[in-house]
C-alpha positions, 0 to 999 in steps of 0.5 A: 450509488457511485462506487469508486474501487479500489478506494474501499479501505475506509468503507470497510471500517463499518462492516463489523456491526451486527446484522449490517455485515451481510448487506454491506459486504454484498454492496461492496462486492457489487462495487468491484470494478469491471475487468480491464477498467482503468484505475483512478489516480489519487492526488490528495489525502481524501482519496478522491478518484481522478480519471484522465484521458491523455498524457496532457491531462495526467501531467496537469491533474496528477502532480502528486508522486511518492517522494525520494527516500532511502532506508535499510532493508532486512538484509542491510541493503539500501533501498531508495526511490531508484529501486521503484523507478519504472516498477509497480510497488505496494507499500504498507506500514507495520511493526514487528512487535504488533500482535494482531493486525500486523501478522494478518497484514504480513500474511496477506502481503504474502498472498500478493507476493505469491500471485507474482512470484519473482516478478522483477517489475513488482516491489513490495515495501513494508515500512516499520513504524517503530524503527527505533526498535526494528533494527536490520537484525530484528527485521531479518529475524521477522522475515525468518519467522514469517517465511519471507524470502522474496527478493523483491519484498523489502522490510524497511527501517530508518529515521522515524521522522523520515518514515512518518513524513513519507507515510503521511505526506507521500502515501497518504497512509492514514488518509486525511486523519493523519495528513497533518500529523508529525512524527510525535503522533504514532503511525499505525494503519492497516492500509496497503497502497498501490503505486504505479510505474511513475510513482503515482498512487492508484489504490488503497486497500484494507490489508486485513481483509482477504477480499481487498487483497484479491482486488489488489492483485487484480489491480496490479494486473491492470497496471501491468497491462497499462504499461504494455 
């Protein structure tokens, strides 16, 4: 069986069915990449992994990058693509009134932040999917409630249509399921997306699972080594 980590989020959606839990969990553990193995690139919303061997291959095979954007964070500061240029970043999509999944995702994003304290070359972006509710002031309150203090973690709000388009067309946040949807369809996904220093997607993870966060942390370290 071919195992293409870190694209494991979709695979994990079947793990909670009775007696199959252990078998699938063991399988997934066996699919973890070896330390130092190159991360694949993801160029399409079906997350087919692509491996490249040269800069020429990279330019030809991986045209997809995260589009330009500009939103306000919890401090009222403008955050745009300029803030992620030359940096690794992790993106997720949440809303402050979410009662179950989002708090777990926030907790797990804090694990990522704590693994790289005050790292100036890592940016965490949490986009609100209810920006008409999640004002700057509300995002600030959410940060205070959840103990979010890192200067490189931005909770973002802005025009709904722009956030939804960025999520679906740039980050492939809902994979193929949401790629063709527009802002009239509510966006809600547990996925975390890992993006490299050149704004190319390198991993997708289930943000509700601790094991996936450990893989995300390991993959960030791999990307850090790539740039040296």
